[in-house]
TORDREN-280776 format. One record per atom (N, C-alpha, C): residue number from 1; residue in one letter; atom name; x, y, z. Coordinates in nm, 4 decimals. Example, Ala and Ser with C-alpha at 12.3 -4.5 7.8 and 13.67 -1.06 7.14 Angstrom:
residues 2
> n_res_atom_c1_c2_c3
> 1_A_N_1.3190_-0.5690_0.7800
> 1_A_CA_1.2300_-0.4500_0.7800
> 1_A_C_1.3200_-0.3300_0.7800
> 2_S_N_1.2850_-0.2250_0.7080
> 2_S_CA_1.3670_-0.1060_0.7140
> 2_S_C_1.2900_0.0030_0.7870
END
This chain:
residues 61
> n_res_atom_c1_c2_c3
> 1_M_N_-5.8060_-13.3099_-0.3940
> 1_M_CA_-5.8080_-13.2363_-0.2626
> 1_M_C_-5.9306_-13.2522_-0.2131
> 2_F_N_-6.0423_-13.1632_-0.1249
> 2_F_CA_-6.1427_-13.1660_-0.0745
> 2_F_C_-6.2575_-13.1299_-0.1945
> 3_S_N_-6.3969_-13.2221_-0.1739
> 3_S_CA_-6.4364_-13.1676_-0.2809
> 3_S_C_-6.5230_-13.0479_-0.2125
> 4_K_N_-6.6366_-12.9914_-0.3060
> 4_K_CA_-6.7026_-12.8918_-0.2146
> 4_K_C_-6.7770_-12.9372_-0.0999
> 5_G_N_-6.8684_-13.0413_-0.1007
> 5_G_CA_-6.9504_-13.1182_0.0256
> 5_G_C_-6.8553_-13.1084_0.1223
> 6_Q_N_-6.7198_-13.1620_0.0951
> 6_Q_CA_-6.6492_-13.1838_0.2366
> 6_Q_C_-6.6241_-13.0193_0.2684
> 7_M_N_-6.5753_-12.9229_0.2181
> 7_M_CA_-6.5691_-12.7559_0.2552
> 7_M_C_-6.6739_-12.7162_0.3560
> 8_V_N_-6.7755_-12.7410_0.2642
> 8_V_CA_-6.9148_-12.6972_0.3673
> 8_V_C_-6.9284_-12.7245_0.4525
> 9_F_N_-6.9191_-12.8750_0.5154
> 9_F_CA_-6.9430_-12.9306_0.6083
> 9_F_C_-6.8371_-12.9069_0.7253
> 10_G_N_-6.7031_-12.8398_0.6801
> 10_G_CA_-6.5959_-12.8337_0.7671
> 10_G_C_-6.5789_-12.7006_0.8154
> 11_V_N_-6.6654_-12.6038_0.6807
> 11_V_CA_-6.6851_-12.4894_0.7662
> 11_V_C_-6.8056_-12.4774_0.8467
> 12_L_N_-6.9266_-12.5797_0.8085
> 12_L_CA_-7.0286_-12.5698_0.8847
> 12_L_C_-6.9885_-12.6190_1.0474
> 13_F_N_-6.9068_-12.7197_1.0614
> 13_F_CA_-6.8504_-12.7734_1.1665
> 13_F_C_-6.7951_-12.6995_1.2566
> 14_A_N_-6.6918_-12.6183_1.1916
> 14_A_CA_-6.6228_-12.5233_1.2628
> 14_A_C_-6.7031_-12.4247_1.3214
> 15_I_N_-6.7804_-12.3822_1.2605
> 15_I_CA_-6.8835_-12.2571_1.3259
> 15_I_C_-6.9534_-12.3590_1.4226
> 16_A_N_-7.0115_-12.4352_1.3978
> 16_A_CA_-7.1010_-12.5254_1.4708
> 16_A_C_-7.0088_-12.5074_1.6398
> 17_F_N_-6.8854_-12.5916_1.6258
> 17_F_CA_-6.8109_-12.5953_1.7643
> 17_F_C_-6.7362_-12.5096_1.8233
> 18_I_N_-6.7328_-12.3829_1.7325
> 18_I_CA_-6.6963_-12.2253_1.7902
> 18_I_C_-6.8507_-12.1943_1.9096
> 19_I_N_-6.9474_-12.1870_1.8594
> 19_I_CA_-7.0722_-12.1418_1.9129
> 19_I_C_-7.1224_-12.2217_2.0339
> 20_I_N_-7.0844_-12.3444_2.0297
> 20_I_CA_-7.0859_-12.4603_2.1594
> 20_I_C_-7.0076_-12.4068_2.2567
> 21_L_N_-6.8810_-12.3899_2.2295
> 21_L_CA_-6.7557_-12.3411_2.2707
> 21_L_C_-6.7683_-12.2157_2.3433
> 22_I_N_-6.8175_-12.1019_2.3076
> 22_I_CA_-6.8487_-11.9978_2.3806
> 22_I_C_-6.9713_-12.0364_2.4684
> 23_R_N_-7.0742_-12.1008_2.4410
> 23_R_CA_-7.1614_-12.1227_2.4822
> 23_R_C_-7.1749_-12.1664_2.6523
> 24_M_N_-7.0766_-12.2847_2.5788
> 24_M_CA_-7.0073_-12.3785_2.7072
> 24_M_C_-6.9331_-12.2791_2.8368
> 25_Y_N_-6.8158_-12.2199_2.7632
> 25_Y_CA_-6.7528_-12.0996_2.8341
> 25_Y_C_-6.8745_-11.9951_2.9235
> 26_K_N_-6.9387_-11.9673_2.8309
> 26_K_CA_-7.0304_-11.8607_2.9362
> 26_K_C_-7.1362_-11.9427_3.0623
> 27_K_N_-7.1414_-12.0460_3.0366
> 27_K_CA_-7.2635_-12.1109_3.1385
> 27_K_C_-7.1312_-12.1550_3.2335
> 28_D_N_-7.0326_-12.1747_3.1920
> 28_D_CA_-6.9295_-12.2226_3.3274
> 28_D_C_-6.8468_-12.1287_3.3721
> 29_L_N_-6.8786_-11.9701_3.3538
> 29_L_CA_-6.8015_-11.8586_3.3784
> 29_L_C_-6.7892_-11.8243_3.5542
> 30_N_N_-6.9016_-11.8739_3.6026
> 30_N_CA_-6.9625_-11.8162_3.7740
> 30_N_C_-6.8001_-11.9625_3.8111
> 31_L_N_-6.8103_-12.0830_3.8225
> 31_L_CA_-6.7292_-12.1594_3.8337
> 31_L_C_-6.6088_-12.1588_3.8267
> 32_H_N_-6.5617_-12.1196_3.6987
> 32_H_CA_-6.4835_-12.0255_3.6886
> 32_H_C_-6.3709_-11.9539_3.7764
> 33_K_N_-6.4865_-11.8755_3.7770
> 33_K_CA_-6.4721_-11.7457_3.8677
> 33_K_C_-6.4330_-11.8028_4.0535
> 34_I_N_-6.4869_-11.8907_4.0555
> 34_I_CA_-6.4592_-11.9269_4.2262
> 34_I_C_-6.3521_-12.0197_4.2307
> 35_H_N_-6.3522_-12.0910_4.1179
> 35_H_CA_-6.2441_-12.2133_4.1507
> 35_H_C_-6.1164_-12.1568_4.0842
> 36_Y_N_-6.1235_-12.0907_3.9795
> 36_Y_CA_-5.9663_-12.0423_3.9347
> 36_Y_C_-5.9210_-11.9123_4.0106
> 37_K_N_-5.8925_-11.8947_4.1126
> 37_K_CA_-5.8821_-11.7008_4.1424
> 37_K_C_-5.7630_-11.7343_4.1506
> 38_G_N_-5.6846_-11.6254_4.0975
> 38_G_CA_-5.5487_-11.5829_4.0962
> 38_G_C_-5.4511_-11.6972_3.9901
> 39_V_N_-5.5370_-11.7212_3.9171
> 39_V_CA_-5.5071_-11.7824_3.7841
> 39_V_C_-5.3678_-11.6583_3.6975
> 40_L_N_-5.4439_-11.5601_3.7372
> 40_L_CA_-5.3523_-11.4573_3.6410
> 40_L_C_-5.2085_-11.4214_3.6616
> 41_W_N_-5.2127_-11.4457_3.7932
> 41_W_CA_-5.0648_-11.4369_3.8669
> 41_W_C_-5.0308_-11.5539_3.8470
> 42_V_N_-5.0435_-11.6648_3.8016
> 42_V_CA_-4.9225_-11.7690_3.7668
> 42_V_C_-4.9333_-11.7666_3.6245
> 43_L_N_-5.0269_-11.7201_3.5249
> 43_L_CA_-4.9354_-11.6869_3.4342
> 43_L_C_-4.8572_-11.5554_3.4090
> 44_L_N_-4.8983_-11.4482_3.4817
> 44_L_CA_-4.7867_-11.3643_3.4889
> 44_L_C_-4.6215_-11.4243_3.5435
> 45_A_N_-4.6239_-11.5171_3.6604
> 45_A_CA_-4.5159_-11.5453_3.7011
> 45_A_C_-4.4273_-11.6281_3.5734
> 46_F_N_-4.5940_-11.7708_3.5117
> 46_F_CA_-4.5164_-11.8202_3.3949
> 46_F_C_-4.4204_-11.6696_3.2579
> 47_L_N_-4.5104_-11.6153_3.2195
> 47_L_CA_-4.4621_-11.5333_3.1232
> 47_L_C_-4.3407_-11.4350_3.1741
> 48_G_N_-4.3337_-11.3602_3.3052
> 48_G_CA_-4.2047_-11.3541_3.3570
> 48_G_C_-4.0888_-11.4666_3.3496
> 49_F_N_-4.1014_-11.5745_3.3806
> 49_F_CA_-4.0152_-11.6813_3.3736
> 49_F_C_-3.9254_-11.7069_3.2330
> 50_I_N_-4.0136_-11.6954_3.1355
> 50_I_CA_-3.9986_-11.7400_3.0040
> 50_I_C_-3.9266_-11.5984_2.9791
> 51_G_N_-3.9784_-11.4982_2.9710
> 51_G_CA_-3.8955_-11.3885_2.9802
> 51_G_C_-3.7267_-11.3464_3.0084
> 52_M_N_-3.7175_-11.4160_3.1749
> 52_M_CA_-3.5800_-11.3877_3.2156
> 52_M_C_-3.4937_-11.5059_3.1295
> 53_I_N_-3.5712_-11.6373_3.0655
> 53_I_CA_-3.4850_-11.7329_3.0018
> 53_I_C_-3.4670_-11.6301_2.8896
> 54_V_N_-3.5370_-11.5612_2.8136
> 54_V_CA_-3.4872_-11.5290_2.6663
> 54_V_C_-3.3497_-11.3887_2.7132
> 55_A_N_-3.4035_-11.3348_2.8051
> 55_A_CA_-3.2914_-11.2246_2.8420
> 55_A_C_-3.1956_-11.2675_2.8555
> 56_I_N_-3.1397_-11.3837_2.9800
> 56_I_CA_-3.0658_-11.4201_2.9500
> 56_I_C_-2.9688_-11.4884_2.8253
> 57_K_N_-3.0851_-11.5593_2.7886
> 57_K_CA_-2.9683_-11.6077_2.6202
> 57_K_C_-2.9624_-11.5034_2.5259
> 58_V_N_-3.0186_-11.3828_2.5716
> 58_V_CA_-2.9412_-11.2571_2.5038
> 58_V_C_-2.8506_-11.1958_2.5259
> 59_I_N_-2.8793_-11.2198_2.6781
> 59_I_CA_-2.7556_-11.1285_2.6910
> 59_I_C_-2.5729_-11.2106_2.6886
> 60_F_N_-2.6263_-11.3553_2.7370
> 60_F_CA_-2.5087_-11.4224_2.7150
> 60_F_C_-2.5139_-11.5247_2.6029
> 61_K_N_-2.4982_-11.4262_2.4643
> 61_K_CA_-2.5025_-11.5060_2.3647
> 61_K_C_-2.3671_-11.5372_2.3236
END
Protein backbone atom coordinates (compact mmCIF):
# COMPACT_ATOMS: atom_id res chain seq x y z
CA UNK A 1 0.00 0.00 0.00
CA UNK A 2 1.70 3.24 1.11
CA UNK A 3 4.89 3.55 3.10
CA UNK A 4 5.01 5.65 6.25
CA UNK A 5 7.03 8.32 4.44
CA UNK A 6 4.43 8.58 1.69
CA UNK A 7 1.64 8.94 4.24
CA UNK A 8 3.53 11.68 6.10
CA UNK A 9 4.20 13.49 2.83
CA UNK A 10 0.55 13.23 1.81
CA UNK A 11 -0.70 14.63 5.11
CA UNK A 12 1.83 17.47 5.14
CA UNK A 13 1.08 18.29 1.50
CA UNK A 14 -2.68 18.39 2.18
CA UNK A 15 -2.21 20.66 5.21
CA UNK A 16 0.09 23.02 3.30
CA UNK A 17 -2.26 23.08 0.31
CA UNK A 18 -5.28 23.94 2.48
CA UNK A 19 -3.36 26.71 4.28
CA UNK A 20 -2.22 28.24 0.98
CA UNK A 21 -5.74 27.95 -0.44
CA UNK A 22 -7.22 29.81 2.56
CA UNK A 23 -4.56 32.54 2.41
CA UNK A 24 -5.12 33.13 -1.31
CA UNK A 25 -8.89 33.25 -0.84
CA UNK A 26 -8.55 35.86 1.89
CA UNK A 27 -6.18 37.85 -0.31
CA UNK A 28 -8.66 37.88 -3.21
CA UNK A 29 -11.78 38.44 -1.10
CA UNK A 30 -12.05 42.14 -2.01
CA UNK A 31 -11.89 41.33 -5.73
CA UNK A 32 -14.52 38.64 -5.29
CA UNK A 33 -16.86 41.16 -3.68
CA UNK A 34 -16.46 43.49 -6.67
CA UNK A 35 -16.59 41.06 -9.58
CA UNK A 36 -18.99 38.42 -8.27
CA UNK A 37 -21.90 40.51 -7.03
CA UNK A 38 -25.19 38.68 -7.41
CA UNK A 39 -23.66 35.23 -7.68
CA UNK A 40 -25.79 34.13 -4.72
CA UNK A 41 -28.92 34.72 -6.80
CA UNK A 42 -27.53 32.52 -9.57
CA UNK A 43 -26.87 29.78 -7.02
CA UNK A 44 -30.38 30.06 -5.62
CA UNK A 45 -31.88 29.94 -9.12
CA UNK A 46 -29.81 26.86 -9.94
CA UNK A 47 -30.85 25.09 -6.73
CA UNK A 48 -34.48 26.04 -7.39
CA UNK A 49 -34.26 24.58 -10.88
CA UNK A 50 -32.78 21.34 -9.57
CA UNK A 51 -35.50 21.27 -6.90
CA UNK A 52 -38.19 21.63 -9.56
CA UNK A 53 -36.69 18.76 -11.57
CA UNK A 54 -36.67 16.55 -8.47
CA UNK A 55 -40.25 17.57 -7.62
CA UNK A 56 -41.43 16.73 -11.14
CA UNK A 57 -39.68 13.40 -10.98
CA UNK A 58 -41.30 12.57 -7.61
CA UNK A 59 -44.77 13.71 -8.67
CA UNK A 60 -44.79 11.90 -12.03
CA UNK A 61 -43.16 8.70 -10.80
